[in-house]
LUMMARGU-506386 format. One record per residue (C-alpha): residue number from 1; residue in three letters; chain; x, y, z. Coordinates in steps of 0.001 Angstrom, whole numbers. Layout:
! residues N
+-----+------+------+---------+---------+---------+
! pos ! code ! unit !    east !   north !      up !
+-----+------+------+---------+---------+---------+
! NUM !  ALA !    A !       X !       Y !       Z !
...
+-----+------+------+---------+---------+---------+
END
This chain:
! residues 259
+-----+------+------+---------+---------+---------+
! pos ! code ! unit !    east !   north !      up !
+-----+------+------+---------+---------+---------+
!   1 !  MET !    A !   98719 !  116240 !  110525 !
!   2 !  ASP !    A !   97291 !  114119 !  107976 !
!   3 !  PRO !    A !   98334 !  110733 !  108259 !
!   4 !  GLU !    A !   97310 !  107923 !  106046 !
!   5 !  VAL !    A !   98046 !  105128 !  108245 !
!   6 !  LEU !    A !   98604 !  103985 !  111828 !
!   7 !  GLY !    A !  102587 !  104114 !  110948 !
!   8 !  ASP !    A !  101719 !  107471 !  110496 !
!   9 !  LEU !    A !  101336 !  108731 !  114039 !
!  10 !  VAL !    A !  104648 !  107416 !  115039 !
!  11 !  ALA !    A !  106508 !  109455 !  112168 !
!  12 !  PRO !    A !  110168 !  110373 !  113060 !
!  13 !  GLU !    A !  108382 !  113722 !  113224 !
!  14 !  ARG !    A !  106454 !  112996 !  115908 !
!  15 !  ARG !    A !  108617 !  112361 !  118680 !
!  16 !  GLY !    A !  109022 !  115116 !  121539 !
!  17 !  GLU !    A !  108706 !  115194 !  125314 !
!  18 !  THR !    A !  105365 !  115227 !  125806 !
!  19 !  ILE !    A !  103586 !  112354 !  127432 !
!  20 !  ALA !    A !  101671 !  110113 !  125471 !
!  21 !  TYR !    A !  101245 !  107020 !  127564 !
!  22 !  ARG !    A !  100750 !  107582 !  131321 !
!  23 !  ARG !    A !   99453 !  105244 !  134065 !
!  24 !  ALA !    A !   98069 !  107090 !  137151 !
!  25 !  ASP !    A !   99577 !  104691 !  139988 !
!  26 !  ASP !    A !  103016 !  104189 !  138214 !
!  27 !  PRO !    A !  104063 !  107391 !  136456 !
!  28 !  ALA !    A !  107456 !  105637 !  136041 !
!  29 !  ARG !    A !  105580 !  103513 !  133562 !
!  30 !  SER !    A !  105039 !  106956 !  131331 !
!  31 !  HIS !    A !  106010 !  106890 !  127520 !
!  32 !  THR !    A !  106740 !  110126 !  125379 !
!  33 !  TYR !    A !  106330 !  110632 !  122159 !
!  34 !  GLU !    A !  109986 !  110304 !  121752 !
!  35 !  SER !    A !  109851 !  106922 !  124011 !
!  36 !  PHE !    A !  106527 !  106048 !  122357 !
!  37 !  CYS !    A !  107564 !  105911 !  118697 !
!  38 !  ALA !    A !  110800 !  104646 !  118605 !
!  39 !  THR !    A !  109709 !  101729 !  121258 !
!  40 !  ALA !    A !  106817 !  101537 !  118361 !
!  41 !  TRP !    A !  109668 !  100486 !  115759 !
!  42 !  LYS !    A !  111820 !   98654 !  117944 !
!  43 !  THR !    A !  107907 !   96538 !  118228 !
!  44 !  ALA !    A !  107672 !   96230 !  114453 !
!  45 !  ASN !    A !  111213 !   95168 !  114125 !
!  46 !  LEU !    A !  110819 !   92546 !  116274 !
!  47 !  LEU !    A !  107770 !   91057 !  115030 !
!  48 !  ARG !    A !  109214 !   91103 !  111815 !
!  49 !  LEU !    A !  112000 !   88762 !  113388 !
!  50 !  TYR !    A !  109650 !   86882 !  113759 !
!  51 !  GLY !    A !  107884 !   85995 !  110710 !
!  52 !  VAL !    A !  105312 !   89053 !  111002 !
!  53 !  HIS !    A !  104562 !   91090 !  107542 !
!  54 !  ALA !    A !  101487 !   92082 !  106398 !
!  55 !  ASP !    A !   98589 !   90028 !  106358 !
!  56 !  THR !    A !   99636 !   88308 !  109209 !
!  57 !  THR !    A !   97202 !   88154 !  111932 !
!  58 !  VAL !    A !   98751 !   88974 !  115776 !
!  59 !  GLY !    A !   96725 !   88080 !  118493 !
!  60 !  VAL !    A !   97282 !   90346 !  121550 !
!  61 !  VAL !    A !   95945 !   89764 !  125030 !
!  62 !  ASP !    A !   95075 !   92424 !  126941 !
!  63 !  ALA !    A !   95787 !   91783 !  130421 !
!  64 !  PRO !    A !   98282 !   93117 !  132963 !
!  65 !  LYS !    A !  101755 !   92210 !  133430 !
!  66 !  ARG !    A !  100988 !   89243 !  136502 !
!  67 !  PRO !    A !   97652 !   88334 !  136412 !
!  68 !  GLU !    A !   96663 !   87497 !  139472 !
!  69 !  ARG !    A !   94666 !   84765 !  137923 !
!  70 !  GLN !    A !   93623 !   82473 !  134848 !
!  71 !  PRO !    A !   92493 !   83973 !  131433 !
!  72 !  PRO !    A !   89875 !   85275 !  131829 !
!  73 !  THR !    A !   86800 !   83457 !  129518 !
!  74 !  GLY !    A !   86471 !   87592 !  127541 !
!  75 !  PRO !    A !   88316 !   90433 !  127975 !
!  76 !  THR !    A !   88331 !   92842 !  130758 !
!  77 !  ARG !    A !   89278 !   95920 !  131657 !
!  78 !  GLN !    A !   91288 !   96456 !  134938 !
!  79 !  ALA !    A !   92725 !   99619 !  136820 !
!  80 !  THR !    A !   96130 !   98908 !  135801 !
!  81 !  THR !    A !   95472 !   98135 !  131537 !
!  82 !  PRO !    A !   96304 !   97995 !  129388 !
!  83 !  ILE !    A !  100181 !   98144 !  129404 !
!  84 !  PRO !    A !  101762 !  100189 !  127060 !
!  85 !  GLU !    A !  103336 !   96460 !  125574 !
!  86 !  VAL !    A !   99658 !   95805 !  124094 !
!  87 !  LEU !    A !   99078 !   99589 !  122447 !
!  88 !  LEU !    A !  103083 !   99231 !  121261 !
!  89 !  ALA !    A !  102087 !   95815 !  119356 !
!  90 !  PHE !    A !   99041 !   97351 !  118038 !
!  91 !  ILE !    A !  100853 !  100091 !  116463 !
!  92 !  GLY !    A !  104125 !   98045 !  115624 !
!  93 !  ALA !    A !  102367 !   95338 !  113545 !
!  94 !  GLY !    A !  100028 !   98152 !  111910 !
!  95 !  THR !    A !  103044 !   99284 !  110762 !
!  96 !  LEU !    A !  104259 !   96563 !  109147 !
!  97 !  GLY !    A !  100921 !   96048 !  107477 !
!  98 !  ALA !    A !   99940 !   93257 !  110069 !
!  99 !  SER !    A !   96371 !   93484 !  111731 !
! 100 !  VAL !    A !   95558 !   92844 !  115485 !
! 101 !  GLN !    A !   93110 !   90628 !  116889 !
! 102 !  PHE !    A !   92212 !   91091 !  120638 !
! 103 !  ASP !    A !   91765 !   89009 !  123175 !
! 104 !  PRO !    A !   91692 !   85687 !  120758 !
! 105 !  ALA !    A !   90104 !   82506 !  121597 !
! 106 !  SER !    A !   92540 !   79819 !  123566 !
! 107 !  SER !    A !   92790 !   78203 !  120239 !
! 108 !  PHE !    A !   94187 !   80925 !  117822 !
! 109 !  ASP !    A !   95374 !   81085 !  113988 !
! 110 !  GLY !    A !   98118 !   84013 !  113419 !
! 111 !  GLY !    A !  101644 !   84674 !  112627 !
! 112 !  ALA !    A !  102076 !   85722 !  116454 !
! 113 !  LEU !    A !  100645 !   85775 !  120014 !
! 114 !  LEU !    A !  101568 !   88090 !  122367 !
! 115 !  CYS !    A !  100417 !   87604 !  126217 !
! 116 !  PRO !    A !  101347 !   87148 !  129886 !
! 117 !  ALA !    A !  103982 !   84969 !  130568 !
! 118 !  ALA !    A !  101997 !   83497 !  133138 !
! 119 !  TRP !    A !   98999 !   82538 !  130778 !
! 120 !  THR !    A !  101440 !   80754 !  127838 !
! 121 !  GLU !    A !  100151 !   77371 !  128431 !
! 122 !  SER !    A !   96827 !   78213 !  128307 !
! 123 !  TYR !    A !   96365 !   79201 !  124333 !
! 124 !  GLU !    A !   96895 !   76461 !  121311 !
! 125 !  THR !    A !   99048 !   78090 !  118675 !
! 126 !  SER !    A !   98980 !   76914 !  114904 !
! 127 !  ALA !    A !  101929 !   75920 !  113110 !
! 128 !  GLY !    A !  104294 !   78549 !  112343 !
! 129 !  CYS !    A !  103019 !   80822 !  115409 !
! 130 !  THR !    A !  105611 !   82407 !  117327 !
! 131 !  THR !    A !  104545 !   83306 !  120991 !
! 132 !  LEU !    A !  106064 !   86483 !  122862 !
! 133 !  ALA !    A !  105439 !   86990 !  126485 !
! 134 !  TYR !    A !  105435 !   90164 !  128787 !
! 135 !  GLY !    A !  105952 !   90378 !  132519 !
! 136 !  GLY !    A !  108122 !   87200 !  131656 !
! 137 !  PRO !    A !  110659 !   85571 !  132274 !
! 138 !  PRO !    A !  108443 !   82757 !  130220 !
! 139 !  ALA !    A !  109379 !   79427 !  131804 !
! 140 !  GLU !    A !  109527 !   78076 !  128000 !
! 141 !  PRO !    A !  112635 !   78180 !  126123 !
! 142 !  GLU !    A !  110643 !   78755 !  123014 !
! 143 !  VAL !    A !  108685 !   81714 !  124309 !
! 144 !  VAL !    A !  110343 !   84898 !  123297 !
! 145 !  HIS !    A !  110672 !   87508 !  126292 !
! 146 !  PHE !    A !  109217 !   90266 !  125017 !
! 147 !  GLU !    A !  110443 !   93087 !  127165 !
! 148 !  SER !    A !  114270 !   91585 !  126999 !
! 149 !  GLU !    A !  114139 !   91283 !  122840 !
! 150 !  VAL !    A !  112449 !   94666 !  122221 !
! 151 !  TRP !    A !  114663 !   96263 !  124295 !
! 152 !  SER !    A !  117673 !   95309 !  122056 !
! 153 !  GLU !    A !  116089 !   95529 !  119076 !
! 154 !  THR !    A !  117108 !   98867 !  116715 !
! 155 !  PRO !    A !  114800 !  102111 !  116908 !
! 156 !  ILE !    A !  114248 !  102505 !  113682 !
! 157 !  ALA !    A !  111052 !  103169 !  111931 !
! 158 !  PRO !    A !  110593 !   99975 !  109613 !
! 159 !  PRO !    A !  110301 !  100698 !  105622 !
! 160 !  GLU !    A !  107723 !   98995 !  105039 !
! 161 !  SER !    A !  104887 !  100550 !  102885 !
! 162 !  VAL !    A !  101479 !   99723 !  104092 !
! 163 !  SER !    A !   97665 !  100587 !  102231 !
! 164 !  SER !    A !   94724 !  102732 !  103968 !
! 165 !  ASP !    A !   92574 !   99850 !  103221 !
! 166 !  ALA !    A !   94633 !   97696 !  104308 !
! 167 !  THR !    A !   93115 !   95527 !  108057 !
! 168 !  ALA !    A !   94134 !   96294 !  110730 !
! 169 !  LEU !    A !   91620 !   95530 !  113470 !
! 170 !  VAL !    A !   90329 !   91990 !  113950 !
! 171 !  THR !    A !   87094 !   91579 !  116009 !
! 172 !  THR !    A !   84584 !   88714 !  116110 !
! 173 !  ALA !    A !   81959 !   91175 !  114129 !
! 174 !  GLY !    A !   83640 !   92237 !  111695 !
! 175 !  ASN !    A !   87085 !   93649 !  110421 !
! 176 !  HIS !    A !   88374 !   97883 !  110415 !
! 177 !  THR !    A !   90618 !   99455 !  107771 !
! 178 !  HIS !    A !   93744 !  101927 !  108822 !
! 179 !  ASP !    A !   91616 !  104520 !  106724 !
! 180 !  GLU !    A !   88112 !  103637 !  109326 !
! 181 !  LEU !    A !   90352 !  103744 !  112573 !
! 182 !  LEU !    A !   91670 !  107151 !  111457 !
! 183 !  GLU !    A !   88656 !  108359 !  109780 !
! 184 !  SER !    A !   86337 !  107631 !  113268 !
! 185 !  ALA !    A !   89140 !  108603 !  115393 !
! 186 !  GLN !    A !   89286 !  112213 !  113184 !
! 187 !  ALA !    A !   85521 !  112806 !  113671 !
! 188 !  PHE !    A !   85737 !  111691 !  117674 !
! 189 !  ILE !    A !   88186 !  114742 !  117472 !
! 190 !  GLU !    A !   86366 !  117049 !  116179 !
! 191 !  ASP !    A !   82739 !  116552 !  118137 !
! 192 !  SER !    A !   84835 !  115857 !  121630 !
! 193 !  GLY !    A !   87233 !  119287 !  120967 !
! 194 !  LEU !    A !   90450 !  117034 !  121609 !
! 195 !  GLU !    A !   93206 !  118924 !  121743 !
! 196 !  ALA !    A !   97054 !  118183 !  122197 !
! 197 !  GLY !    A !   97694 !  117775 !  125864 !
! 198 !  ASP !    A !   94395 !  116007 !  126952 !
! 199 !  ALA !    A !   94587 !  112591 !  128536 !
! 200 !  ILE !    A !   91883 !  110087 !  127258 !
! 201 !  SER !    A !   91321 !  107328 !  129913 !
! 202 !  ILE !    A !   90863 !  103749 !  128417 !
! 203 !  ASP !    A !   87656 !  102027 !  130268 !
! 204 !  ALA !    A !   86474 !   99847 !  127422 !
! 205 !  GLU !    A !   87554 !   96625 !  125647 !
! 206 !  LEU !    A !   90393 !   97102 !  123063 !
! 207 !  SER !    A !   88694 !   94396 !  121608 !
! 208 !  HIS !    A !   86204 !   97263 !  120549 !
! 209 !  PRO !    A !   87142 !   99210 !  117321 !
! 210 !  GLY !    A !   85411 !  102188 !  118805 !
! 211 !  THR !    A !   88008 !  101875 !  121920 !
! 212 !  LEU !    A !   90698 !  102006 !  119729 !
! 213 !  ALA !    A !   90052 !  104927 !  117379 !
! 214 !  GLY !    A !   89042 !  106980 !  120658 !
! 215 !  GLY !    A !   91310 !  105749 !  123243 !
! 216 !  VAL !    A !   94295 !  105302 !  121345 !
! 217 !  VAL !    A !   94352 !  106692 !  117877 !
! 218 !  ALA !    A !   92693 !  109728 !  118664 !
! 219 !  PRO !    A !   95125 !  110756 !  121183 !
! 220 !  LEU !    A !   98162 !  110139 !  119173 !
! 221 !  LEU !    A !   96805 !  111821 !  116196 !
! 222 !  VAL !    A !   95937 !  114817 !  118314 !
! 223 !  GLY !    A !   99048 !  114646 !  120596 !
! 224 !  GLY !    A !   97308 !  113719 !  123457 !
! 225 !  THR !    A !   97856 !  111177 !  126416 !
! 226 !  MET !    A !   96388 !  107927 !  126804 !
! 227 !  HIS !    A !   95393 !  107434 !  130455 !
! 228 !  VAL !    A !   94777 !  104404 !  132553 !
! 229 !  GLY !    A !   93682 !  104537 !  135949 !
! 230 !  GLY !    A !   92405 !  107974 !  138265 !
! 231 !  ASP !    A !   90014 !  110313 !  137500 !
! 232 !  ASN !    A !   91846 !  113845 !  136257 !
! 233 !  VAL !    A !   91223 !  112784 !  132862 !
! 234 !  ASP !    A !   89189 !  115242 !  129636 !
! 235 !  VAL !    A !   87605 !  112406 !  128037 !
! 236 !  ARG !    A !   87021 !  108837 !  129344 !
! 237 !  ILE !    A !   86155 !  105679 !  126989 !
! 238 !  GLY !    A !   83487 !  103428 !  128484 !
! 239 !  ASP !    A !   83096 !  103271 !  132001 !
! 240 !  ASN !    A !   79558 !  105929 !  131911 !
! 241 !  GLY !    A !   81979 !  108044 !  129414 !
! 242 !  VAL !    A !   81579 !  107814 !  125822 !
! 243 !  ASP !    A !   79830 !  104585 !  124154 !
! 244 !  PRO !    A !   82692 !  103157 !  121931 !
! 245 !  ASN !    A !   79919 !  102301 !  119979 !
! 246 !  ARG !    A !   79290 !  106076 !  118963 !
! 247 !  ILE !    A !   82446 !  106511 !  117648 !
! 248 !  ILE !    A !   82336 !  104018 !  114968 !
! 249 !  GLN !    A !   78269 !  104259 !  114919 !
! 250 !  ASP !    A !   78041 !  107752 !  114350 !
! 251 !  HIS !    A !   80910 !  108407 !  111397 !
! 252 !  SER !    A !   80098 !  105356 !  109518 !
! 253 !  ASP !    A !   76795 !  106416 !  109487 !
! 254 !  GLU !    A !   77635 !  109449 !  108300 !
! 255 !  ARG !    A !   79714 !  107948 !  105725 !
! 256 !  ASN !    A !   77080 !  105837 !  104456 !
! 257 !  SER !    A !   74173 !  108158 !  104464 !
! 258 !  PRO !    A !   72693 !  109068 !  101221 !
! 259 !  THR !    A !   74005 !  112410 !   99531 !
+-----+------+------+---------+---------+---------+
END
């Protein structure tokens, strides 16, 4: 396939019974491409319902559903993360033309924030920002329970038209467009020989564009599996595997080199 934007990765024709997401210690949490695409559309529709649209930034906290401690001072990778809800929020927001900022600061100015129900009181959000919580239900009535609300949404692909040069990821170092992430993912696929059915382990911070390009966009692009936990994988991003810096930097050097 030749996608132009992240939403193309969950286009209707991508549906099937191949595993898109798998957690080694909990196979019941797996998503086929059928369920991942449908739930990404539901997520997009839920975000739209609460005011997310093009040029909106969605804060996404990458944590377990029921964390054992208070919010960390920086993003951390755990054996059970990223959970599907976090990845679905990234794709769902991108489908609307919104951008995602992973592991935002405790004071967040954006259109919506997704975080564990146990951590909602740890974040101060701007006026008009909706807080959605996973792993709930949340104690605060104004906080949206992500799982229950997304379940009731219609599994129809959003009609939004998104530009390939729209920002998909916001980081402290800079922003990255749909086109940049897709091009870096394609280069990574070619360099690593990634094929349909291969399992890619995500062992680096999602706030790094190389992690997203190699660990999320690349497997979805090629028809592989985003894998969490365990050792039975074909490629590992981070944790002594592929350095996320190489996934973005190598491709950037190629694009920016003199002709």
